[in-house]
C-alpha positions in Angstrom: 62.7 4.0 -7.3 59.7 6.1 -8.4 56.9 6.7 -6.0 53.5 5.7 -7.4 50.5 7.9 -7.5 47.8 7.1 -4.9 44.7 6.0 -6.9 41.2 7.0 -5.8 39.4 5.4 -8.7 37.1 2.4 -8.2 36.3 0.3 -11.2 32.7 -0.8 -11.4 30.7 -2.5 -14.2 28.0 -0.3 -15.7 25.7 0.4 -18.6 26.0 3.8 -20.2 23.1 5.9 -21.4 22.4 9.5 -22.3 19.9 12.2 -21.8 20.4 14.9 -24.4 23.7 16.6 -25.0 24.4 17.4 -21.3 23.9 14.3 -19.3 25.4 10.8 -19.3 24.1 8.0 -17.1 25.6 4.8 -15.7 23.4 2.0 -14.4 24.9 -0.3 -11.8 24.2 -2.1 -8.5 25.4 -1.5 -5.0 24.9 -3.0 -1.5 23.4 -0.5 0.9 26.7 -0.1 2.8 28.5 0.4 -0.5 26.4 3.5 -1.2 28.5 5.3 1.5 31.7 4.3 -0.3 30.3 5.4 -3.6 29.4 8.8 -2.2 32.4 9.2 0.0 30.2 10.2 2.9 27.1 9.1 4.9 24.2 11.0 3.3 21.8 10.7 6.3 20.6 14.1 7.4 21.8 13.6 10.9 25.4 13.6 9.5 25.1 16.7 7.3 26.9 19.0 9.8 30.0 16.7 9.6 30.3 17.0 5.8 32.6 19.2 3.8 31.0 22.6 3.6 30.5 22.4 -0.1 28.8 19.0 0.1 26.7 20.1 3.0 25.5 23.1 1.1 24.4 21.0 -1.8 22.4 18.7 0.5 20.8 21.5 2.4 19.9 23.2 -0.9 18.6 20.0 -2.7 17.4 17.6 -0.1 14.8 17.3 2.6 15.8 15.9 6.0 14.3 12.5 6.4 11.5 12.7 9.0 11.6 10.0 11.7 8.1 8.8 10.6 9.4 8.3 7.0 12.5 6.6 8.2 10.5 4.2 10.4 8.1 3.5 7.5 10.9 2.6 5.1 12.7 0.5 7.7 9.4 -1.2 8.5 8.8 -1.9 4.8 12.3 -3.5 4.6 11.6 -5.7 7.6 8.2 -6.7 6.2 9.4 -7.4 2.6 13.0 -8.6 2.8 12.9 -10.8 5.9 12.9 -14.6 5.3 9.2 -15.0 6.3 8.0 -12.0 4.2 4.3 -12.1 3.2 5.0 -10.7 -0.2 7.8 -9.5 -2.4 9.3 -6.0 -2.2 11.7 -3.8 -4.1 12.9 -0.2 -4.6 13.4 1.9 -7.6 17.0 3.0 -8.4 19.0 5.3 -6.1 20.1 8.3 -8.1 23.6 9.9 -7.5 24.8 13.0 -9.1 28.5 13.6 -9.9 29.6 17.1 -10.6 32.7 16.2 -12.7 33.3 13.9 -15.7 33.8 10.2 -15.2 36.0 7.9 -17.2 34.2 5.0 -18.9 35.8 2.2 -21.0 33.7 0.0 -23.2 34.6 -3.6 -22.5 32.1 -5.4 -24.7 31.1 -5.6 -28.3 27.7 -4.4 -27.1 27.7 -0.6 -27.1 27.3 1.0 -23.7 28.5 -1.9 -21.6 31.8 -1.4 -19.9 33.8 -0.3 -16.8 33.3 3.0 -15.1 36.3 4.4 -13.2 34.6 6.2 -10.3 36.8 8.9 -8.9 36.5 8.6 -5.1 38.8 11.6 -4.3 37.3 14.3 -2.1 37.7 16.8 -4.9 35.1 15.0 -7.0 31.9 16.0 -5.3 28.9 13.8 -5.6 25.6 13.8 -3.8 22.4 11.7 -3.6 19.7 13.1 -5.8 16.9 10.6 -5.1 16.6 7.7 -2.6 17.8 9.4 0.6 14.9 7.9 2.6 15.6 4.4 1.3 19.3 4.6 2.0 18.6 6.1 5.5 16.3 3.3 6.4 18.8 0.7 5.2 21.8 2.2 7.0 19.7 2.7 10.2 18.8 -1.0 10.1 22.5 -1.8 9.9 23.2 0.4 12.9 20.5 -1.5 14.8 22.1 -4.8 14.1 19.5 -5.9 11.5 22.0 -7.0 8.9 19.9 -10.1 8.3 17.1 -8.1 6.8 19.4 -6.7 4.1 21.6 -9.7 3.5 20.2 -10.2 0.0 19.4 -6.6 -0.8 21.3 -4.8 -3.6 20.1 -1.4 -4.7 20.0 -0.5 -8.4 21.9 2.8 -8.8 21.8 5.3 -11.5 24.8 7.7 -11.7 24.3 11.1 -13.4 27.3 13.0 -14.6 28.3 15.5 -17.3 28.5 14.0 -20.8 32.1 13.4 -22.0 33.4 16.7 -23.3 30.9 18.8 -21.4 31.6 21.2 -18.5 30.9 20.1 -14.9 27.4 20.1 -13.6 26.3 23.1 -11.5 24.4 23.0 -8.2 21.4 24.5 -10.0 21.4 21.7 -12.6 21.6 19.1 -9.9 18.7 20.9 -8.2 16.7 20.6 -11.4 17.2 16.9 -11.5 16.2 16.6 -7.9 13.0 18.6 -8.6 12.1 16.5 -11.6 12.6 13.2 -9.7 10.7 14.2 -6.6 7.9 16.5 -7.8 7.0 15.8 -11.4 4.9 12.8 -10.7 1.3 12.0 -11.7 -0.8 10.2 -9.0 -2.9 7.2 -9.9 -6.5 6.7 -8.9 -7.2 5.3 -5.4 -8.7 2.1 -6.8 -5.7 1.6 -9.1 -3.3 2.3 -6.2 -5.0 -0.3 -4.0 -5.0 -2.8 -6.8 -1.2 -2.4 -7.1 -0.4 -2.0 -3.4 0.6 -5.0 -1.4 2.6 -3.2 1.2 -0.5 -2.5 3.4 -1.2 -5.6 5.6 -4.9 -5.1 5.3 -4.8 -4.8 1.5 -2.7 -8.0 1.4 -5.3 -9.6 3.7 -8.1 -8.6 1.2 -6.0 -10.0 -1.6 -5.8 -13.3 0.2 -9.6 -13.3 0.8 -10.4 -12.8 -2.8 -8.7 -16.1 -3.8 -10.8 -18.1 -1.3 -13.9 -20.0 -2.5 -16.6 -17.7 -1.0 -15.5 -14.9 -3.3 -13.4 -16.6 -6.0 -16.0 -19.2 -6.9 -18.8 -16.6 -7.1 -17.5 -14.0 -9.4 -14.3 -12.8 -7.7 -13.1 -9.3 -7.4 -12.9 -6.3 -9.8 -9.4 -5.1 -8.9 -9.2 -1.7 -10.6 -12.8 -0.6 -10.8 -14.2 2.1 -8.5 -17.6 0.4 -8.6 -19.5 -2.5 -10.2 -21.4 -1.6 -13.4 -24.7 -3.2 -14.5 -22.9 -5.7 -16.7 -20.2 -6.6 -14.1 -19.9 -10.3 -13.2 -17.7 -9.8 -10.1 -18.9 -10.0 -6.6 -17.1 -6.9 -5.2 -14.6 -4.3 -6.1 -11.2 -4.4 -4.4 -11.5 -1.0 -2.7 -14.7 -2.2 -1.0 -13.2 -5.5 0.0 -10.3 -3.6 1.6 -12.8 -1.5 3.6 -14.6 -4.7 4.7 -11.3 -6.1 5.8 -10.3 -3.0 7.8 -13.7 -3.0 9.6 -13.7 -6.8 10.2 -10.3 -6.7 11.9 -10.1 -3.3 13.6 -13.6 -1.8 13.8 -15.7 1.1 12.6 -13.3 4.0 13.1 -10.4 2.1 11.4 -12.6 1.3 8.5 -13.6 4.9 7.8 -10.0 6.2 7.3 -7.2 4.6 5.3 -4.8 6.7 7.4 -6.1 5.4 10.7 -3.7 3.5 13.0 -3.9 1.5 16.1 -1.3 0.8 18.8 -2.7 -2.7 19.4 -3.9 -4.1 16.0 -5.8 -7.3 15.9 -4.0 -8.2 12.6 -0.3 -8.8 12.8 2.2 -10.7 10.7 2.3 -13.5 13.3 -1.4 -14.2 13.2 -2.0 -13.3 9.6 -2.8 -16.8 8.3 -4.9 -17.8 11.2 -6.9 -14.6 10.9 -7.5 -15.1 7.2 -9.0 -18.5 8.0 -11.3 -17.0 10.7 -12.7 -14.3 8.4 -13.1 -16.7 5.5 -15.1 -19.1 7.7 -17.4 -16.2 8.7 -17.9 -15.3 5.1 -18.4 -18.9 4.0 -21.0 -19.5 6.7 -22.9 -16.4 5.7 -22.6 -17.3 2.0 -23.7 -20.9 2.5 -26.7 -19.8 4.6 -27.8 -17.3 1.9 -27.6 -19.9 -0.9 -28.3 -18.4 -4.3 -29.0 -15.0 -2.7 -25.2 -14.7 -2.0 -24.5 -14.0 -5.7 -27.5 -11.7 -6.2 -25.7 -8.5 -7.2 -28.8 -6.5 -6.7 -28.9 -7.4 -3.0 -27.9 -4.9 -0.4 -25.2 -7.2 1.2 -23.2 -6.7 -2.0 -23.4 -2.9 -2.0 -20.6 -0.9 -0.6 -22.4 0.0 2.7 -23.5 -3.7 3.0 -20.0 -5.0 2.7 -18.7 -2.4 5.2 -21.5 -3.2 7.7 -20.8 -6.9 7.5 -17.1 -6.2 8.1 -17.8 -4.3 11.3 -20.3 -7.0 12.3 -17.5 -9.6 12.2 -15.5 -7.3 14.4 -18.4 -7.2 16.9 -18.5 -11.0 17.1 -14.8 -11.8 17.1 -13.2 -8.9 19.0 -15.9 -7.3 21.1 -18.0 -10.3 22.1 -15.0 -12.6 21.7 -17.1 -15.5 20.3 -15.5 -18.8 19.5 -15.4 -19.9 15.8 -18.5 -22.1 16.1 -20.7 -19.4 17.7 -19.4 -16.8 15.4 -20.4 -18.8 12.3 -23.8 -19.5 13.8 -24.5 -15.8 14.2 -23.3 -15.2 10.7 -25.9 -17.7 9.5 -28.5 -15.7 11.5 -27.5 -12.6 9.7 -27.9 -14.4 6.3 -31.6 -14.9 7.1 -32.2 -11.2 6.9 -34.1 -10.0 3.8 -31.3 -8.3 2.1 -33.3 -7.6 -1.1 -34.2 -4.1 -2.1 -37.8 -4.9 -1.4 -37.4 -5.3 2.3 -39.9 -2.6 3.6 -37.6 -1.9 6.6 -35.1 -0.2 4.3 -37.5 2.7 3.5 -36.8 5.4 4.6 -33.9 4.1 6.6 -31.6 3.8 3.6 -33.4 5.9 0.9 -36.7 6.4 -0.9 -38.8 4.2 -3.1 -37.5 3.8 -6.7 -39.5 5.5 -9.3 -40.0 4.0 -12.8 -38.6 6.5 -15.3 -41.2 5.6 -17.9 -44.4 5.4 -15.9 -43.4 7.7 -13.0 -44.8 5.1 -10.6 -43.1 3.5 -7.7 -41.4 0.2 -8.6 -42.9 -2.8 -6.7 -42.6 -6.6 -6.7 -45.4 -9.1 -7.1 -46.5 -8.6 -3.5 -46.7 -4.9 -3.8 -43.5 -4.2 -1.8 -41.8 -1.0 -2.9 -38.2 -1.3 -4.2 -35.5 0.8 -2.5 -33.5 3.4 -4.3 -30.5 3.5 -1.9 -29.3 7.0 -1.1 -25.6 6.1 -1.4 -22.6 4.5 0.4 -22.2 7.2 3.0 -21.4 6.8 6.6 -25.0 6.9 7.8 -26.1 4.1 5.5 -23.3 1.9 6.7 -24.2 2.6 10.3 -27.9 2.1 9.6 -27.4 -1.3 8.0 -25.0 -2.3 10.8 -27.5 -1.3 13.5 -30.2 -3.2 11.7 -28.1 -6.4 11.5 -27.1 -6.1 15.1 -30.8 -5.7 16.2 -32.1 -8.6 14.0 -29.5 -11.0 15.3 -29.7 -10.0 19.0 -26.1 -8.8 18.9 -27.1 -5.2 19.9 -28.3 -6.4 23.3 -25.2 -8.6 23.8 -22.9 -5.7 23.0 -24.7 -3.5 25.6 -24.3 -6.2 28.2 -20.6 -6.8 27.3 -19.7 -3.1 26.9 -22.5 -1.0 28.6 -20.7 2.3 28.0 -19.3 1.6 24.5 -20.8 3.5 21.6 -19.9 2.5 18.1 
């Protein structure tokens, strides 16, 4: 009787690729818990002290410990996106794992590069996570918390990096270069482009829902990637401005001013999302209906960035500070629509800027009644506040806010 050799190799289906003469890659898939088996250890930073000294040294040299805030953010993303009642889809880019030693690959198809990878799981074949530690940490922590339901249908794409057949093992320094390339050689996109692409933020998702409703969709819609509307634009608003309107409408002035602002008791939650969309849409619809054709006048101040932002906070005044019912809220919205939002309203000068000067004649631009046209000074904080204060005063909301919150200043 001959004793067999204990095998540590795990066969997995993979697609082979190459980067130059030094690296081979294998693309495959793995459940979150299977990542631990693939690595031969739990990669979370809280476990580094328990790792083999050589593996621990690699992690401490290559990786950053996952901060609690990042872990919580990733876990929250998973709960938001992968739960059965998710508001929108979600996904992650591939997890990257580096193997120091060569791996055995057998082509099993007539198509080049498709085959079976024999993953050596023995302790002597050191492998580490190059990219995706935060994602794996969030997933494994959810398992520890008993939230297996969230990840029931989650399978991570995985890319394995190893030395190309016939090449010497990879060094720690080479793995470090890969880590650097994956984590730091990135080019940020513009803020307007990022907001257009991002649906992970509940308020951006809310704005995206608003843009598909009649008050906006039937009157020009939203310019999703533009920073501002040009003279030839046919849209009603740019997405970045609509997002600021949303933040102000739901959480108020301070929350509107900063994309990084947070609140412990948000008015917008996943549970009330749909009902809140209906409420804000009814506010906008009442305002738009009362304005009539003026609602689509792109030269009007209500469609400028400070105008949209002021209207957002005005909704917050009515809904969350005065706690008006839907009928009363819409009635006040109609009162706000009666304001002269044109650039010829004499109240705007010098509140929001100076008279516009004709570039040819050098004279002030006026309408048929001799009213001077406003050249708005910009979309800064002061103009948003000035428009907001004006709308509050014209609709009587300013007095009601003082009565309801005599010591509040906003």
